Phi, psi and omega in degrees: 000156172259114184238134169253130175249125184257123178260099180257138170107196177280182183303320181297333174283319195266326178297327173300318183281342168295316172309309180304314185294323175295327179283327177293319181297323181299322180278003175095009179272156172272136185228124172240126176259121182259128179196168173300164191293337183283358174260358187312306192289324182286330177289315177301324185298322181284344181105000185270159176281137182257134177234120188278124168273119190280050175255117186272126180279118178244113181302317178304320180287328177295312180299323181291323174298314174304315179299333182272333183285311191303320182287351186283136179263334181278118185300317179300314181299318180300314184297311183307316177299320172300320182292318180300309186278326190265337185233303192288318184311315178244024192290327180304313180291322176301307184303305183306313182299310181300320175302321174292314188292339186270349183307124179085359180266164185266328188208151178233135176239126179214176183287154184290341176263003187275073182298321179302316179295320176302311181293331171298315180299319177299314183299320182287339184076028179260136178299142183233135170250153184241160183233131172226152185251355181222110180288353186292337182267003185261125181304119181210138184281353174296338181207161174269152176299136180299146007259024181282146176299151170262111191243032174109164186297324180290322172296312182298322177297318179298314188285324173298320182293320174299314184298316179303319180297313183300311187289334183295328181268347185248316184255314186296329186291329178291311180305312187284336172293320175298314182297318178298320184296337178253018177081021176265172180270133182309148177248156180267149175036051192301317187288341179250323179233330190283347178276351180265147175299132177287352180271303189202119169249119182274117179271096183280054182229162178283119170294348173288327179279340186255146179292147175301133180213156182255109182255164173308160188288350178274350179261126182229120176295141176239326190109172192278149181253113180248132176271113183295134184281146172295174177302134188242130177244114182283158173291150184298333174295323180288323179296313184293323169301322176288327175288343187277357184190192176284163183313133181271170168287126177255130180241121182217120179249008175056236186267003183274168175149293183092189186280359187255049179297326181292314184296312174309312185298315180294329177290322184290320182296315184297321176304307185291331179286326177312319185251021173047051183252148165281149184213148169244122175246123182270140189290309182056188181297340183278358185042062178282164181099174186226151175285330177277150181288138182235143180293134179053029171223126179243118181257141185207159175280200190292131177231129178311124180307322185290339177277310196280301185316318182296339182272008182254169176275325173202171175236122173272114189213169186275355179080016176294159186300311186291316181294319177303312180297320183294320176302314182292319183291333174287348180063037173238154181282176184228157163238115179263125173246093194284136177257311178191183170060230188280357188292324173295336177290311182295322176301316177291322178303311183295320176293313176307322181280356175076025177247005172202158174287178173301131183288155174265164167249144178296333174293342175233035177286129170227156176301325185288320177296318180293314184303318184299319183290324182289320179297317180303317178303307187291338178259012175238093176299338185289333177293317180297320188290318179293323181299318176301314182294319179299311181300325182291321179295320182290331177300335183284344186278149174225081191296318186290322177294316180299317183295316182290328180290322178293320183295314183291331179290323182289000000 
């Protein structure tokens, strides 16, 4: 098949579909990946054809958007901001570039919230499949939408209906305004059901991490998609730091942060000092860390998670779907500091599975609260033991093979 894969979002959104693209190439398919220019080298590295979407990524604008999103307590208001800033704002250019890139191709694979790419596929008359990383947003009467408790199917049905009404007036209207602007047909309940492919939505998450649920037949669990890191040679300073003492606390917030990287760093440093722990802080998009040397704290740029995480006593992270899966594969416990979107869902799942304490929110993060959570992990050997078992269960999954089999069957 001739397949267009569209890479929307941050590294945690894009790298899994690059892993899928690599596996599709290995199975003999022709793959063109459409994405912003800063993913070019990684796309070419896996051997796919690169087609640039001419949307310029501006880190300062991204930080400003994060600054607006993080303080919000209302998940719907948070989602509306994400849709405004991450999809609608530059959706016209995204749509036009995808429309051009898709000419002559057989099938399109894109993120479930990538409405511009979906509309381009519809305009071309090409079947489109979607990818989602969080099953907690897919309507099922087996659970209520987060953060509501699950009190039975009747209660859950009422809460999902209330969520549908709320989203219709705040988020669906934004999606449909964009769809109308490119000549598309309005969709019903876009934010709950209408964003998913009616043919096949691939849930790229571990069923081991998620409670069993009955979803409509177009939704299929595959397992997690991991993009293998090339051979990694760590800097000698990092190797020496790891060798100089017991396993450190590893802190990695990925693309999260906002413009307050210095304030966040101060909280992190104070927290680990309170409990007299060694720590490694990854800079990430939030530019965490400090240039000055600190005793027992090592600040670094990106280090592959699959190399670094198994070397820690626990990992403090934002609860993104990809990072959550990486921590679980590393067989270490977590402390989740959720910033937005699906992160509270993953924080709760890890807590329910007994491999993390109750998650924190970034908007209410303090050194005292974070220190207490880390200490709780370190003083609870059962969390580490459960993380070991959980990681071994996840190792038996083969998400990429399952996904490609489903795509080829379709």
